[in-house]
C-alpha positions as CSV (number, residue, x, y, z in Angstrom):
1,M,137.6,105.8,70.2
2,Q,138.9,105.2,66.7
3,T,142.5,104.7,67.9
4,L,141.3,102.1,70.5
5,L,139.1,100.3,68.0
6,Q,141.9,100.2,65.4
7,T,144.0,98.3,67.9
8,Y,141.5,95.4,67.8
9,A,140.2,96.1,64.2
10,E,140.5,92.5,63.0
11,D,138.8,90.9,66.0
12,I,136.0,93.5,65.8
13,A,135.5,93.1,62.1
14,K,135.4,89.3,62.3
15,P,134.4,88.5,65.9
16,S,134.0,85.0,67.4
17,R,132.6,83.9,70.7
18,Q,136.0,82.4,71.6
19,T,138.2,85.5,70.8
20,I,136.0,88.6,71.4
21,Q,135.8,88.6,75.2
22,P,139.3,90.0,75.9
23,V,138.6,92.7,73.4
24,L,135.3,93.6,75.1
25,D,137.1,93.7,78.4
26,E,139.5,96.2,77.1
27,L,136.7,98.3,75.5
28,A,134.9,98.3,78.9
29,A,138.0,99.2,80.8
30,S,138.5,102.3,78.6
31,G,135.6,104.1,80.2
32,L,135.1,106.2,77.1
33,P,131.6,107.9,77.2
34,A,131.0,107.2,73.5
35,M,131.6,103.5,73.9
36,T,128.1,102.8,75.0
37,G,126.7,104.0,71.7
38,F,129.2,102.0,69.8
39,L,128.4,98.8,71.6
40,E,124.7,99.3,71.1
41,A,125.1,100.0,67.4
42,W,127.5,97.1,66.9
43,S,125.0,94.7,68.5
44,D,122.2,96.1,66.3
45,K,124.4,95.8,63.1
46,G,124.6,99.6,62.8
47,V,128.4,99.8,62.4
48,V,130.4,99.7,59.1
49,Q,134.1,99.5,58.4
50,R,135.4,101.6,55.5
51,D,137.6,99.4,53.3
52,E,139.9,102.3,52.2
53,D,141.4,102.8,55.7
54,G,139.7,100.3,58.0
55,Q,138.1,102.9,60.1
56,F,134.7,102.3,61.8
57,F,131.6,104.5,61.5
58,Y,128.0,104.4,62.3
59,G,126.4,103.6,58.9
60,V,122.9,103.6,57.4
61,R,122.4,102.0,54.0
62,E,120.4,103.9,51.4
63,G,120.3,102.1,48.2
64,D,123.9,101.6,46.9
65,I,125.5,103.9,49.5
66,Y,126.2,104.0,53.2
67,R,125.7,107.4,55.0
68,L,128.4,107.6,57.6
69,R,128.5,109.2,61.0
70,S,131.4,109.7,63.4
71,L,131.7,107.3,66.4
72,E,133.0,110.1,68.7
73,D,130.2,112.7,68.3
74,G,127.8,111.3,65.7
75,S,128.6,114.1,63.2
76,D,128.3,113.5,59.4
77,A,131.3,111.7,58.0
78,G,130.2,111.6,54.4
79,E,129.2,108.5,52.4
80,V,130.7,105.5,50.6
81,G,129.5,103.1,48.1
82,R,127.9,99.8,49.2
83,R,130.9,97.9,47.9
84,E,133.4,100.2,49.5
85,A,132.5,99.3,53.1
86,S,131.7,96.2,55.1
87,E,128.8,96.0,57.6
88,L,129.6,94.4,60.9
89,K,127.2,91.5,61.6
90,P,128.0,89.8,64.9
91,N,126.3,86.4,65.4
92,S,123.9,85.8,68.3
93,G,126.7,84.5,70.6
94,V,128.8,87.6,70.1
95,R,125.8,89.8,70.5
96,K,125.1,88.2,73.9
97,L,128.6,89.0,75.0
98,I,128.3,92.6,73.8
99,A,125.0,92.9,75.7
100,T,126.8,91.8,78.9
101,T,129.6,94.3,78.4
102,L,127.0,97.0,77.5
103,V,125.2,96.5,80.8
104,Q,128.5,97.3,82.6
105,F,128.6,100.7,80.9
106,Q,124.9,101.3,81.5
107,L,125.1,100.6,85.2
108,N,127.3,103.7,85.5
109,D,125.7,105.8,82.9
110,P,125.1,109.5,83.9
111,D,121.5,109.2,82.8
112,P,119.3,107.6,85.5
113,E,116.9,106.2,82.9
114,R,119.7,104.3,81.2
115,R,120.8,102.9,84.5
116,L,117.2,101.7,85.2
117,A,117.1,100.2,81.7
118,A,120.3,98.3,82.4
119,L,118.8,97.0,85.7
120,D,115.6,95.9,83.9
121,A,117.7,94.0,81.3
122,L,119.8,92.4,84.1
123,T,116.6,91.4,86.0
124,R,115.2,89.7,82.9
125,N,118.5,87.9,82.2
126,P,120.8,87.8,85.3
127,T,124.2,86.2,84.8
128,P,127.0,85.6,87.3
129,E,129.5,87.5,85.1
130,L,127.7,90.8,85.9
131,L,127.7,90.4,89.6
132,A,131.1,92.0,90.1
133,P,130.4,95.2,87.9
134,L,126.9,95.4,89.6
135,R,128.5,95.5,93.0
136,A,131.1,98.0,91.8
137,S,128.4,100.4,90.6
138,I,126.5,100.4,94.0
139,E,129.0,102.4,95.9
140,G,128.9,105.4,93.6
141,E,125.1,105.4,93.0
142,E,123.6,108.6,94.2
143,V,119.9,108.0,93.5
144,A,118.4,106.2,96.5
145,S,115.8,104.2,94.6
146,I,118.2,103.0,92.0
147,R,120.7,102.1,94.7
148,N,118.1,100.0,96.5
149,R,117.3,98.3,93.2
150,K,120.9,97.5,92.6
151,E,121.3,96.1,96.1
152,A,118.2,93.9,95.6
153,L,119.5,92.7,92.3
154,D,122.9,91.9,93.9
155,R,121.2,89.7,96.4
156,L,119.0,88.1,93.7
157,I,121.9,87.1,91.6
158,S,123.8,85.9,94.7
159,I,120.9,83.6,95.6
160,R,120.8,82.0,92.1
161,F,124.5,81.9,91.3
162,G,126.3,82.1,94.7
163,T,129.2,79.8,95.1
164,N,128.8,79.0,98.8
165,T,125.9,78.4,101.2
166,E,126.8,81.3,103.5
167,T,126.7,83.9,100.8
168,R,123.3,82.6,99.5
169,V,121.8,82.4,103.0
170,D,122.9,86.0,103.7
171,A,121.3,87.1,100.5
172,I,118.1,85.3,101.4
173,N,118.0,86.8,104.9
174,W,118.3,90.2,103.3
175,M,115.4,89.4,101.0
176,S,113.2,88.7,104.1
177,T,113.2,92.4,104.9
178,Q,111.7,93.3,101.6
179,V,108.2,93.2,100.1
180,S,109.1,93.8,96.4
181,L,107.9,91.4,93.7
182,E,111.6,90.7,92.9
183,A,112.2,89.6,96.4
184,R,109.2,87.3,96.5
185,A,110.1,85.9,93.0
186,A,113.7,85.2,94.1
187,L,112.6,83.3,97.2
188,N,110.0,81.4,95.3
189,S,112.6,80.4,92.7
190,V,114.5,78.7,95.5
191,L,111.4,76.7,96.5
192,V,110.6,75.3,93.1
193,T,109.7,71.7,93.3
194,R,109.2,68.7,90.9
195,T,107.4,65.4,91.6
196,V,108.8,62.0,91.3
197,V,107.0,58.7,91.6
198,G,108.4,55.9,93.8
199,V,111.7,56.1,95.7
200,P,113.4,59.5,95.2
201,P,117.0,59.7,93.9
202,E,119.7,59.4,96.5
203,G,120.6,62.7,98.1
204,A,117.4,64.4,96.9
205,N,116.2,67.4,98.9
206,I,112.7,66.1,99.7
207,A,109.9,68.6,100.3
208,R,107.1,66.3,101.2
209,T,105.2,63.1,100.2
210,L,101.9,64.0,98.6
211,A,98.9,62.4,100.4
212,V,95.9,61.4,98.3
213,G,92.8,63.2,99.5
214,R,94.8,66.0,101.2
215,D,97.3,67.2,98.7
216,L,95.9,65.8,95.4
217,T,92.8,63.8,94.3
218,E,92.9,60.1,93.4
219,E,92.3,61.0,89.8
220,R,95.2,63.4,89.7
221,A,97.4,60.8,91.4
222,L,96.4,58.2,88.8
223,E,97.2,60.7,86.0
224,R,100.7,61.2,87.5
225,L,101.3,57.5,87.8
226,A,100.1,57.1,84.2
227,Q,102.8,59.6,83.0
228,E,105.3,57.1,84.4
229,G,103.6,54.1,82.7
230,I,102.1,52.8,85.9
231,V,98.4,52.1,85.4
232,P,95.9,50.1,87.5
233,D,94.7,46.8,86.1
234,L,91.1,47.9,85.5
235,V,88.3,46.7,83.4
236,E,86.7,49.6,81.5
237,R,83.1,49.7,80.4
238,T,84.1,49.4,76.7
239,E,86.1,46.2,77.5
240,R,83.2,44.8,79.5
241,D,80.7,45.5,76.7
242,A,83.0,43.9,74.2
243,A,83.2,40.7,76.3
244,L,79.4,40.6,76.7
245,I,78.9,41.0,72.9
246,A,81.4,38.2,72.2
247,A,79.6,35.9,74.6
248,I,76.1,36.2,73.1
249,S,74.7,32.9,72.2
250,D,71.1,32.2,71.3
251,G,70.0,35.6,72.4
252,S,71.5,35.4,75.9
253,V,74.8,35.9,77.7
254,A,75.7,33.3,80.3
255,G,72.1,32.4,80.5
256,V,70.8,36.0,80.8
257,P,68.6,37.3,78.0
258,V,70.1,40.2,76.1
259,A,66.9,42.1,76.6
260,D,67.6,42.1,80.4
261,L,71.0,43.7,80.0
262,N,69.5,47.2,80.0
263,T,71.1,48.5,83.2
264,E,74.7,49.0,84.3
265,E,74.1,46.7,87.3
266,A,72.8,43.9,85.1
267,R,75.7,44.2,82.7
268,W,78.3,44.0,85.5
269,A,76.5,41.1,87.1
270,T,76.5,39.2,83.9
271,Y,80.2,40.1,83.3
272,E,81.0,38.4,86.7
273,R,79.3,35.2,85.4
274,L,81.7,35.3,82.5
275,V,84.6,35.8,84.9
276,V,83.5,32.7,86.9
277,A,83.2,30.8,83.6
278,G,86.8,31.8,82.9
279,V,86.1,33.6,79.6
280,A,86.8,37.2,80.9
281,P,89.5,38.7,83.0
282,A,88.6,39.3,86.6
283,R,88.0,42.8,87.9
284,P,90.6,44.0,90.5
285,D,89.7,44.2,94.2
286,V,88.0,47.4,95.4
287,G,91.2,48.6,97.1
288,A,93.4,47.9,94.1
289,V,93.8,51.6,93.1
290,A,94.6,52.6,96.7
291,D,97.2,49.8,96.9
292,L,98.8,50.9,93.6
293,I,99.1,54.5,94.8
294,A,100.5,53.3,98.2
295,A,103.1,51.2,96.4
296,N,104.1,54.1,94.3
297,P,104.3,57.2,96.5
298,I,104.4,60.6,94.8
299,V,107.1,62.8,96.3
300,E,107.9,66.5,95.8
301,I,111.6,67.3,95.6
302,Y,113.2,70.7,95.7
303,E,115.1,71.7,92.6
304,E,117.6,73.4,95.1
305,A,119.8,70.7,96.4
306,D,121.1,72.6,99.5
307,P,118.8,72.0,102.5
308,A,120.2,75.0,104.4
309,V,119.3,77.3,101.5
310,V,115.8,75.9,101.2
311,E,115.3,76.2,105.0
312,A,116.4,79.9,104.9
313,A,114.1,80.6,102.0
314,L,111.1,79.1,103.7
315,A,111.7,81.1,106.8
316,A,112.4,84.3,104.8
317,L,109.2,83.8,102.7
318,D,107.1,83.5,105.9
319,F,108.6,86.9,107.1
320,V,108.0,88.4,103.6
321,E,104.4,87.2,103.5
322,A,103.8,88.6,107.0
323,R,105.3,92.0,105.9
324,V,103.1,91.9,102.7
325,A,100.0,91.2,104.8
326,R,100.8,94.3,107.0
327,A,101.6,96.4,104.0
328,E,98.2,95.3,102.4
329,A,96.5,96.3,105.6
330,V,98.2,99.8,105.4
331,D,97.3,100.1,101.7
332,L,93.7,99.1,102.4
333,G,93.6,101.7,105.2
334,L,94.9,104.4,102.8
335,D,92.2,103.5,100.3
336,A,89.6,103.6,103.0
337,M,90.8,107.1,104.1
338,S,90.8,108.3,100.5
339,L,87.3,107.1,99.9
340,A,86.1,108.5,103.2
341,S,87.4,111.9,102.3
342,I,85.5,111.8,99.1
343,Y,82.3,110.8,100.9
344,F,82.9,113.5,103.5
345,L,83.2,116.2,100.9
346,A,80.1,114.9,99.1
347,A,78.0,114.6,102.2
348,I,79.0,117.4,104.5
349,G,76.8,120.0,102.6
350,L,73.9,117.6,102.7
351,A,74.4,117.0,106.5
352,I,74.3,120.8,107.2
353,T,71.2,121.5,105.1
354,F,69.4,118.4,106.3
355,G,70.3,119.2,109.9
356,V,69.2,122.9,109.7
357,M,66.2,122.7,107.4
358,G,65.1,119.0,107.6
359,V,65.1,118.9,103.8
360,I,65.8,115.6,102.0
361,N,67.4,117.2,98.9
362,M,67.5,114.5,96.2
363,A,69.2,117.1,93.9
364,H,72.3,117.3,96.1
365,G,74.3,115.1,93.7
366,E,73.6,117.6,90.9
367,F,75.5,120.3,92.8
368,I,78.5,117.9,92.6
369,M,77.9,117.7,88.8
370,I,77.7,121.5,88.5
371,G,81.0,121.9,90.2
372,A,82.7,119.3,88.0
373,Y,81.3,121.0,84.8
374,T,82.4,124.3,86.1
375,G,86.0,123.0,86.3
376,Y,85.7,121.7,82.8
377,V,84.5,125.0,81.4
378,V,87.3,126.9,83.2
379,Q,89.9,124.5,81.5
380,Q,88.5,125.4,78.1
381,F,89.5,129.0,78.7
382,V,92.6,128.5,80.9
383,P,94.8,125.9,79.3
384,D,97.3,125.9,82.3
385,Y,95.9,123.1,84.4
386,T,97.4,124.4,87.7
387,V,96.0,127.9,87.2
388,S,92.6,126.6,86.0
389,L,92.3,124.4,89.1
390,I,93.1,127.5,91.3
391,I,90.3,129.4,89.5
392,A,87.9,126.4,89.3
393,L,87.7,125.6,93.0
394,P,86.3,129.0,94.3
395,L,84.3,129.5,91.1
396,A,82.7,126.1,91.5
397,F,81.8,127.0,95.1
398,V,80.2,130.3,93.9
399,V,78.2,128.7,91.0
400,A,77.0,125.7,93.0
401,A,76.1,128.0,96.0
402,A,74.1,130.3,93.6
403,A,72.3,127.2,92.2
404,G,71.6,126.1,95.8
405,V,70.1,129.5,96.7
406,A,68.0,129.5,93.6
407,L,66.6,126.1,94.5
408,E,66.0,127.1,98.1
409,R,64.3,130.4,97.2
410,L,62.2,129.1,94.3
411,V,61.2,125.7,95.5
412,I,62.2,124.5,98.9
413,R,61.0,127.5,101.0
414,H,57.5,127.1,99.5
415,L,57.4,123.4,100.6
416,A,58.6,123.9,104.2
417,H,57.5,121.2,106.7
418,R,56.2,119.1,103.8
419,P,59.0,116.4,103.5
420,L,57.2,114.2,100.9
421,E,56.5,117.1,98.5
422,T,60.1,118.4,99.0
423,L,61.5,114.9,98.2
424,L,59.5,114.5,95.1
425,A,60.2,118.1,93.9
426,T,64.0,117.8,94.4
427,F,64.0,114.4,92.7
428,G,62.2,116.0,89.7
429,I,64.7,118.9,89.7
430,S,67.5,116.3,89.8
431,V,66.3,114.7,86.6
432,A,65.7,118.0,84.9
433,L,69.2,119.2,85.7
434,Q,70.7,116.0,84.4
435,Q,68.8,116.5,81.1
436,L,69.8,120.1,80.9
437,F,73.5,119.5,81.2
438,K,73.2,116.5,78.8
439,N,71.7,118.9,76.2
440,I,74.5,121.5,76.9
441,F,77.6,119.2,77.1
442,G,76.4,116.1,75.3
443,T,76.0,112.5,76.5
444,Q,79.7,111.6,76.4
445,A,82.0,112.1,79.4
446,V,84.2,115.3,79.3
447,P,87.7,115.5,80.6
448,L,88.7,117.4,83.7
449,T,92.5,117.1,83.6
450,S,94.7,117.3,86.7
451,P,98.0,119.3,86.7
452,D,101.2,117.4,86.2
453,W,102.1,117.7,89.9
454,L,99.1,115.7,90.7
455,A,100.0,112.9,88.3
456,G,101.4,109.7,89.5
457,A,101.3,108.3,93.0
458,W,103.1,108.2,96.3
459,V,104.6,104.7,96.3
460,L,106.2,103.4,99.5
461,N,106.8,99.9,98.1
462,D,105.4,97.4,95.7
463,V,102.3,97.0,97.9
464,V,101.6,100.4,99.4
465,G,100.8,103.4,97.2
466,I,98.2,106.1,96.8
467,S,97.7,108.6,94.0
468,Y,98.6,112.2,94.5
469,I,95.0,113.3,93.5
470,R,93.6,111.3,96.3
471,I,96.1,112.8,98.7
472,A,95.0,116.2,97.6
473,I,91.4,115.3,98.1
474,F,92.2,114.1,101.6
475,V,94.0,117.4,102.4
476,M,91.0,119.3,101.0
477,A,88.6,117.4,103.2
478,L,90.8,118.2,106.2
479,L,90.8,121.9,105.2
480,F,87.0,122.0,104.8
481,L,86.6,120.2,108.1
482,G,88.7,122.9,109.9
483,L,86.8,125.6,108.0
484,L,83.4,124.3,108.9
485,V,84.3,123.8,112.6
486,Y,85.6,127.4,112.7
487,I,82.4,128.7,111.1
488,L,80.1,126.8,113.4
489,R,82.1,127.4,116.6
490,R,83.6,130.9,116.1
491,T,81.2,132.9,113.9
492,R,77.8,134.5,114.4
493,L,76.4,132.5,111.4
494,G,77.6,129.3,113.1
495,L,75.9,130.3,116.4
496,E,72.7,130.9,114.5
497,V,73.0,127.6,112.6
498,R,73.5,125.7,115.8
499,A,70.6,127.5,117.4
500,V,68.2,126.8,114.5
501,T,69.4,123.2,114.3
502,Q,68.7,122.5,118.0
503,N,65.4,124.5,118.4
504,P,64.1,126.6,115.5
505,G,61.2,128.0,117.5
506,M,63.3,129.2,120.4
507,A,65.9,130.6,118.0
508,A,63.1,132.6,116.2
509,S,61.9,134.0,119.5
510,L,65.4,135.3,120.2
511,G,65.4,137.3,117.0
512,I,67.1,134.8,114.6
513,D,65.5,134.5,111.2
514,P,65.4,130.8,110.5
515,D,64.5,131.5,106.9
516,R,67.7,133.6,106.3
517,V,69.8,131.0,108.2
518,G,68.3,128.2,106.0
519,M,69.2,130.1,102.8
520,A,72.7,130.7,104.0
521,T,73.2,127.2,105.1
522,F,71.8,125.8,101.8
523,A,74.3,128.1,99.9
524,L,77.2,126.8,102.1
525,G,76.2,123.2,101.7
526,S,75.7,123.5,97.9
527,G,79.0,125.4,97.5
528,I,80.9,122.6,99.3
529,A,79.3,120.1,97.0
530,G,80.5,122.1,94.0
531,V,84.1,122.0,95.3
532,A,83.7,118.3,95.8
533,G,82.6,118.0,92.2
534,V,85.9,119.5,91.0
535,A,87.9,117.2,93.2
536,I,85.9,114.1,92.1
537,G,86.1,115.1,88.5
538,L,89.9,115.0,88.5
539,F,89.9,111.2,88.7
540,A,86.3,110.2,87.8
541,Q,84.3,110.7,84.6
542,V,82.5,114.0,84.3
543,T,79.0,113.2,83.1
544,S,75.5,114.5,83.7
545,E,74.8,111.4,85.9
546,M,77.9,111.6,88.0
547,G,76.1,113.0,91.0
548,T,73.7,110.0,91.3
549,G,76.7,107.8,92.1
550,Y,77.3,109.8,95.3
551,I,73.8,110.7,96.5
552,V,73.2,107.3,98.1
553,Q,76.5,107.2,99.9
554,S,75.9,110.8,101.0
555,F,72.6,110.0,102.6
556,M,74.1,106.8,104.2
557,T,77.0,108.9,105.6
558,V,74.6,111.5,107.1
559,V,72.3,108.9,108.6
560,V,75.1,106.9,110.1
561,G,77.1,109.9,111.3
562,G,74.3,111.9,112.8
563,V,72.1,114.6,111.3
564,G,73.6,118.1,111.4
565,S,76.9,117.1,112.9
566,V,80.2,117.9,111.2
567,F,82.1,115.3,113.2
568,G,79.3,112.9,112.9
569,T,79.5,113.2,109.1
570,L,83.3,112.6,109.4
571,A,82.7,109.5,111.5
572,G,80.0,108.3,109.1
573,A,82.3,108.8,106.1
574,G,85.1,106.9,107.8
575,L,82.8,104.1,108.7
576,I,81.1,103.8,105.2
577,G,84.4,104.2,103.4
578,G,86.2,101.6,105.5
579,L,83.3,99.2,105.3
580,Q,83.0,99.5,101.5
581,K,86.8,98.9,101.0
582,G,86.7,96.0,103.4
583,I,83.9,94.3,101.6
584,E,85.5,94.9,98.2
585,W,88.7,93.4,99.6
586,L,86.9,90.3,100.7
587,N,84.9,90.0,97.5
588,P,86.8,92.0,94.8
589,S,85.0,90.4,91.9
590,N,81.6,91.8,92.9
591,T,81.5,95.5,93.7
592,L,77.7,95.5,93.8
593,A,77.9,93.3,96.8
594,A,79.6,96.1,98.7
595,Q,76.6,98.4,98.2
596,T,74.1,95.7,99.2
597,Y,76.0,94.7,102.4
598,M,76.4,98.4,103.3
599,I,72.7,99.0,103.1
600,L,72.0,96.0,105.2
601,F,74.6,97.1,107.7
602,I,73.0,100.6,107.9
603,I,69.5,99.1,108.4
604,L,70.9,97.1,111.4
605,F,72.9,100.0,112.6
606,I,70.0,102.4,112.8
607,Q,68.0,99.8,114.7
608,F,70.4,100.1,117.6
609,R,71.5,103.8,117.1
610,P,68.7,105.6,115.2
611,R,70.2,109.0,115.8
612,G,73.6,108.2,114.4
613,I,77.1,108.1,115.8
614,V,77.1,111.7,117.0
615,A,73.5,112.5,117.9
616,Q,72.2,116.1,118.2
617,K,70.2,115.9,121.4
618,G,68.9,119.4,121.2
619,R,66.8,118.6,118.1
620,F,64.6,116.4,120.2
621,V,63.8,118.8,123.0
622,Q,60.1,119.4,123.1
């Protein structure tokens, strides 16, 4: 490093924009690993030259001394007095050339983060000089995402600074296969227009002639004409009033008493008398403004002079917008599936208990809250978030199931076949549990932190992406779906649950205890709600009221899907989740509207299908 720099010591110490470029080219060609740090420090005025021997060092001034560090490895190189060394202070022009050379180093830096930083800098300030080193760095790039970014930047620079039409059109056609923000920005930059008034310049690439009433209003057209000094010959009200005041004689104007000039119609009529008398300028014809605009058309002209490039950009942008629309549909579908999985986990327990026992449990949301707080408590004792999550999921099931059994044994079994009393009792218990947990954990939200491997998102492109937490919840919903189907179809408990669901009286006559089945079912449904609470708490706030935000959607899911049916609940969750995301997409500024429209939809839905998507026919056998 030092030997190479001493070769060009004079130019480096006193650089100029005219002489430094060959030096920078030689420094870049050296390929020395430490050269990147030197260029960065030089640009930031962090390099000093020792007067004694002319050698260069990294230097930091402390009072009257410079503390020196070696350029090769950054090791301590002693200190010199402030007057015994010169600080290198390149001007802005030289710093710009250094930055360009620095990007060449950074594009091939072993550290991927530094390569990405170089691409970010190049995206912000692309220059044709960097096109060659950018292309040279693509072939050896091993990281697929960075390689794609380099290729996109190559096309972007080619579009802006390409020297021939074919090269630019090829780059534009490549952009048509992308959906990234950079691609759309590059295509839109080609289609930038400006407006001119009157006859456009010779050879201008005309986009369109703006039509008043379709492309712009008459007021906006007049404003644009006024910017060019073209204004209609109008008589303003202030000018009219001034003419009327000047013509007052003996309390009247042109024979009209001043007292009668109390309306706009009277003032304009009197002004016309002054026009006839030749003492005021005439008002223009009604169509004068339209004639003025017609005589001075407003034309949009592309800043890009090459029609072939513009035509290619228009076609490419249509393709990109179509791809973006499809990607947005996929992203919306992923969001709907994610929301449906959350609703499924929150509602499946309610669907089972409601189907078996016919109980409207208004405290079901609090079992979700209990699960979330269980996960929070576990994290207070187990700081490893992965281990704590593994412990919290089964523990939340056990705690919530125990709470469900307590509720069923102490309250619900004593209110059997009395739905109104059960509804009121569970609502009161819901309020009591919220206050209890508020007294224990406080009114502020508590954190339930996800492990690092659940951080971030799975991103397909600039449009489609979904967080890993939501993917995990979706997988969890599928696991519980499979588990419940297995329990209901392949176990004795499942057989008894189906029997009690279809006909409790006949099941009891065959030796099945509906009371025991109801307790087991309530424990199962409450435990699933507890697990859902842990999952929901990973991305939502854990508060004592968090369950109330899901109880309405849970009931809607059960009603729409079909009481007591696992697959009906799945279908209901998918329908409710998709409907909510669709409404939010149509009206993103009003999330309350989604709730309102969903309730209206469900009211209409149950009019035509009162027993849900998947009806349990056996429940209605008399």
